[in-house]
C-alpha positions as CSV (number, residue, x, y, z in Angstrom):
1,M,21.0,-7.2,-14.0
2,I,17.7,-6.3,-12.5
3,T,15.1,-3.9,-13.8
4,L,13.8,-1.4,-11.2
5,L,10.4,0.4,-11.7
6,Y,9.4,3.4,-9.7
7,F,5.8,4.6,-9.4
8,A,3.8,7.7,-8.3
9,R,5.6,10.0,-5.8
10,L,8.8,7.9,-6.0
11,R,9.1,8.3,-9.8
12,E,8.6,12.0,-9.4
13,A,11.1,12.3,-6.5
14,F,13.8,10.2,-8.2
15,G,13.2,11.7,-11.6
16,V,13.2,8.4,-13.3
17,A,10.5,5.8,-14.1
18,S,12.9,2.8,-14.4
19,E,16.5,1.7,-14.5
20,T,18.5,-1.4,-15.1
21,L,21.2,-2.1,-12.6
22,E,23.9,-4.6,-11.8
23,L,23.7,-5.3,-8.1
24,P,26.7,-5.7,-5.8
25,D,27.1,-9.2,-4.3
26,S,26.0,-7.8,-0.9
27,V,22.4,-7.2,-2.2
28,K,20.5,-10.5,-1.5
29,T,17.1,-9.4,-0.4
30,S,14.5,-6.6,-1.1
31,K,15.6,-5.0,2.2
32,D,19.3,-5.1,1.1
33,L,18.2,-3.5,-2.2
34,T,16.3,-0.6,-0.6
35,D,19.1,0.0,1.9
36,W,21.6,0.1,-1.0
37,L,19.4,2.5,-3.0
38,Q,19.0,4.7,0.1
39,A,22.7,5.0,0.4
40,R,22.7,7.0,-2.9
41,G,21.7,9.9,-0.6
42,G,19.5,12.9,-1.5
43,E,15.9,12.0,-2.4
44,W,16.8,8.3,-2.3
45,A,17.7,8.7,1.4
46,V,14.5,10.6,2.1
47,E,12.0,8.5,0.3
48,L,13.5,5.1,1.3
49,A,14.2,6.0,4.9
50,P,13.0,3.8,7.7
51,G,9.4,4.7,8.6
52,R,8.6,6.0,5.1
53,A,5.6,4.3,3.4
54,F,6.6,2.3,0.3
55,R,6.1,-1.3,-1.0
56,V,8.2,-3.6,-3.0
57,A,7.1,-6.2,-5.6
58,V,9.5,-8.7,-7.1
59,N,8.3,-10.1,-10.5
60,Q,4.8,-8.7,-9.8
61,E,4.4,-10.4,-6.5
62,M,4.4,-8.4,-3.2
63,A,7.7,-8.8,-1.4
64,G,8.6,-8.9,2.2
65,L,11.9,-7.7,3.7
66,E,13.5,-11.0,3.2
67,T,12.3,-11.7,-0.3
68,L,15.3,-12.8,-2.4
69,V,16.4,-10.6,-5.3
70,R,18.0,-12.4,-8.2
71,D,19.6,-11.6,-11.5
72,G,16.9,-11.0,-14.1
73,D,14.2,-9.9,-11.6
74,E,11.8,-7.0,-12.2
75,I,11.4,-5.0,-9.0
76,A,8.8,-2.3,-8.5
77,I,9.0,0.2,-5.7
78,F,5.9,2.2,-5.0
79,P,3.8,4.0,-2.3
80,P,1.0,2.0,-0.7
81,V,-2.3,2.4,-2.6
82,T,-5.6,3.0,-0.8
83,G,-8.9,2.7,-2.4
84,G,-12.5,3.6,-1.5
């Protein structure tokens, strides 16, 4: 099981701040995870589509596309943040 956290526009679009999921064996990386979530369709397909701006953190560390996702991980998906 993993815990997913959604922030800002993604939380609003998905209508949920967090969820706990059992991942299929095919999900090994953060890219696999976002592809799997995108396959839900609707707002998931729109917000997680290629070219959309979002970031992923695994256990509070910024993740790249090939970052491994493991049972027990906390994964946050959020829009990029700009400051000034």
